[in-house]
VOVEXLUM-408874 format. One record per residue: residue in one letter; x, y, z of N, C-alpha, C in turn. Coordinates in pm, 1 decimal, always signed. Layout:
<rs>
> a	X	Y	Z	X	Y	Z	X	Y	Z
...
</rs>
This chain:
<rs>
> m	+12368.8	+10931.6	+11670.8	+12332.2	+10810.6	+11783.2	+12387.6	+10686.7	+11797.8
> g	+12446.6	+10655.7	+11671.5	+12499.2	+10510.9	+11679.9	+12408.2	+10400.5	+11670.5
> l	+12300.1	+10407.8	+11591.2	+12214.6	+10284.9	+11607.8	+12221.5	+10211.5	+11446.1
> g	+12274.7	+10286.2	+11357.3	+12236.9	+10199.2	+11222.8	+12369.9	+10139.5	+11211.8
> p	+12400.8	+10055.4	+11092.1	+12302.9	+10070.3	+11018.0	+12193.9	+9960.4	+11022.1
> f	+12090.5	+9971.4	+10934.4	+11931.4	+9956.5	+10979.9	+11912.9	+9806.2	+10837.5
> d	+11812.5	+9715.3	+10870.4	+11802.3	+9651.6	+10798.6	+11702.1	+9694.8	+10748.7
> f	+11598.6	+9787.8	+10763.0	+11500.7	+9804.3	+10715.2	+11459.6	+9963.3	+10791.9
> i	+11408.3	+10077.8	+10678.0	+11363.8	+10192.8	+10703.7	+11268.2	+10224.5	+10642.4
> n	+11165.1	+10264.8	+10739.0	+11039.9	+10296.7	+10688.0	+11013.6	+10464.1	+10716.6
> c	+10981.2	+10524.0	+10620.3	+10996.1	+10688.8	+10594.1	+10874.6	+10733.4	+10537.6
> c	+10751.2	+10751.6	+10585.8	+10600.3	+10766.4	+10557.5	+10599.1	+10959.5	+10592.2
> g	+10564.7	+10995.2	+10470.9	+10530.5	+11162.7	+10466.1	+10605.0	+11257.4	+10516.0
> v	+10766.7	+11191.3	+10545.5	+10885.3	+11298.0	+10567.3	+10930.2	+11409.3	+10459.4
> l	+10948.4	+11302.2	+10383.1	+11105.3	+11384.2	+10280.0	+11063.3	+11475.8	+10215.5
> h	+10916.0	+11475.5	+10177.7	+10869.7	+11582.5	+10098.6	+10887.7	+11709.5	+10150.0
> h	+10871.6	+11734.7	+10273.2	+10846.6	+11832.6	+10358.3	+11023.4	+11918.8	+10410.5
> l	+11090.3	+11848.8	+10360.1	+11235.8	+11890.8	+10354.7	+11265.9	+12011.8	+10248.9
> a	+11356.9	+12092.6	+10276.9	+11399.0	+12212.5	+10185.0	+11453.2	+12118.0	+10080.1
> v	+11519.9	+12036.0	+10110.2	+11642.4	+11951.6	+9984.8	+11612.1	+11788.7	+9976.0
> p	+11477.8	+11748.0	+9972.8	+11461.8	+11619.5	+9963.4	+11554.6	+11500.0	+9946.0
> e	+11629.9	+11547.2	+9854.4	+11772.8	+11466.3	+9820.1	+11838.3	+11414.2	+9919.3
> q	+11863.1	+11506.1	+10006.5	+11971.1	+11501.6	+10119.4	+11910.8	+11418.0	+10216.3
> g	+11782.9	+11423.6	+10232.9	+11739.0	+11343.7	+10360.0	+11715.5	+11173.1	+10277.1
> l	+11744.7	+11181.8	+10197.2	+11703.8	+11045.8	+10121.1	+11846.8	+11014.5	+10135.3
> d	+11974.1	+11105.6	+10079.9	+12089.2	+11025.9	+10120.4	+12135.2	+10992.3	+10269.1
> a	+12097.0	+11067.1	+10362.0	+12098.9	+11048.6	+10496.6	+12030.0	+10907.8	+10532.7
> l	+11919.2	+10866.8	+10456.2	+11855.8	+10761.0	+10497.7	+11959.6	+10617.5	+10434.5
> l	+11979.5	+10674.5	+10315.9	+12038.2	+10566.2	+10260.7	+12176.7	+10521.4	+10329.4
> s	+12238.8	+10602.6	+10370.6	+12348.7	+10592.2	+10447.6	+12326.4	+10525.5	+10550.6
> q	+12235.0	+10503.2	+10653.6	+12214.1	+10465.5	+10746.1	+12165.3	+10294.4	+10740.2
> l	+12105.8	+10258.1	+10597.9	+12051.0	+10153.1	+10536.4	+12173.5	+10033.1	+10507.9
> r	+12168.9	+9904.0	+10574.2	+12262.6	+9819.6	+10555.5	+12246.4	+9742.6	+10449.7
> p	+12351.2	+9725.3	+10380.2	+12403.6	+9649.6	+10252.5	+12300.7	+9584.6	+10244.2
> g	+12211.4	+9550.9	+10126.8	+12116.3	+9449.6	+10098.2	+11993.2	+9482.8	+10207.1
> g	+11970.6	+9599.9	+10269.0	+11860.3	+9607.1	+10365.3	+11746.5	+9669.9	+10243.0
> a	+11682.1	+9751.7	+10286.9	+11550.6	+9734.7	+10228.5	+11477.5	+9885.0	+10309.9
> m	+11436.2	+9954.5	+10221.3	+11329.5	+10075.7	+10250.6	+11207.3	+10109.8	+10197.6
> n	+11105.7	+10164.6	+10278.1	+10982.9	+10197.5	+10204.6	+10950.4	+10345.5	+10253.4
> l	+10929.0	+10402.2	+10144.2	+10905.2	+10537.7	+10125.1	+10759.6	+10577.9	+10085.4
> m	+10724.0	+10731.7	+10140.2	+10579.6	+10727.4	+10094.1	+10613.1	+10901.5	+10113.8
> v	+10557.8	+10958.5	+10003.9	+10571.7	+11102.6	+10026.9	+10417.5	+11115.4	+9908.3
> y	+10369.5	+11243.3	+9983.4	+10229.4	+11267.6	+9939.8	+10250.6	+11348.1	+9820.8
> g	+10164.9	+11360.8	+9728.9	+10164.7	+11407.8	+9589.7	+9974.4	+11488.6	+9577.6
> e	+9999.0	+11607.5	+9551.2	+9898.1	+11665.5	+9502.3	+9749.2	+11601.0	+9430.2
> i	+9798.4	+11540.1	+9326.6	+9709.7	+11463.2	+9223.3	+9661.2	+11305.0	+9305.8
> g	+9780.7	+11238.6	+9336.2	+9737.1	+11126.6	+9428.9	+9691.7	+11137.5	+9556.2
> r	+9670.8	+11259.0	+9576.2	+9579.2	+11261.5	+9736.7	+9436.8	+11362.4	+9701.7
> t	+9420.3	+11337.5	+9554.3	+9272.7	+11441.0	+9548.3	+9173.7	+11375.5	+9612.4
> a	+9132.4	+11270.7	+9622.8	+9037.0	+11181.4	+9706.7	+9011.6	+11238.6	+9842.3
> v	+9156.2	+11248.5	+9917.6	+9189.8	+11308.3	+10047.7	+9129.4	+11409.7	+10021.8
> y	+9182.5	+11511.9	+9973.9	+9167.5	+11629.2	+9968.5	+9003.8	+11688.3	+9957.2
> q	+8927.7	+11594.2	+9884.9	+8761.3	+11627.5	+9848.0	+8683.3	+11585.9	+9989.5
> i	+8747.9	+11449.0	+10060.7	+8675.1	+11407.6	+10182.3	+8726.3	+11509.4	+10307.8
> q	+8829.7	+11576.2	+10317.0	+8860.1	+11688.6	+10372.8	+8782.8	+11771.9	+10392.8
> e	+8729.7	+11838.3	+10276.9	+8664.2	+11952.5	+10241.0	+8503.2	+11917.4	+10312.2
> l	+8442.2	+11794.3	+10316.7	+8338.1	+11753.7	+10368.6	+8372.1	+11738.5	+10552.6
> a	+8460.2	+11768.0	+10597.2	+8507.2	+11739.4	+10705.8	+8530.6	+11880.2	+10777.5
> p	+8520.1	+11833.2	+10922.5	+8496.4	+12010.3	+11007.0	+8636.4	+12057.0	+10997.1
> a	+8660.8	+12205.2	+10967.5	+8730.0	+12300.0	+10930.6	+8887.2	+12235.6	+11002.1
> r	+8894.4	+12204.9	+11120.6	+9078.6	+12151.3	+11186.9	+9099.8	+12068.6	+11071.3
> h	+9047.0	+11965.2	+10993.1	+9080.7	+11898.0	+10900.0	+9150.3	+11911.8	+10762.4
> h	+9088.1	+12035.9	+10761.7	+9152.3	+12075.5	+10605.8	+9303.6	+12120.5	+10609.1
> r	+9342.0	+12110.9	+10483.3	+9486.6	+12159.2	+10485.7	+9497.3	+12283.7	+10491.4
</rs>
């Protein structure tokens, strides 16, 4: 698309869904301007324990 390089990339809840997350990270890094910053967030089962517990109390459409 010719939009990069970027000063800042925010990637929230995406990389862990890829078959090869490292390739996704490499793709993002290739579009980051030297000296730029990146914010990454991935889900982890242990780190989301409280979220899963709350979802169990919510209506069925919110369950994982």
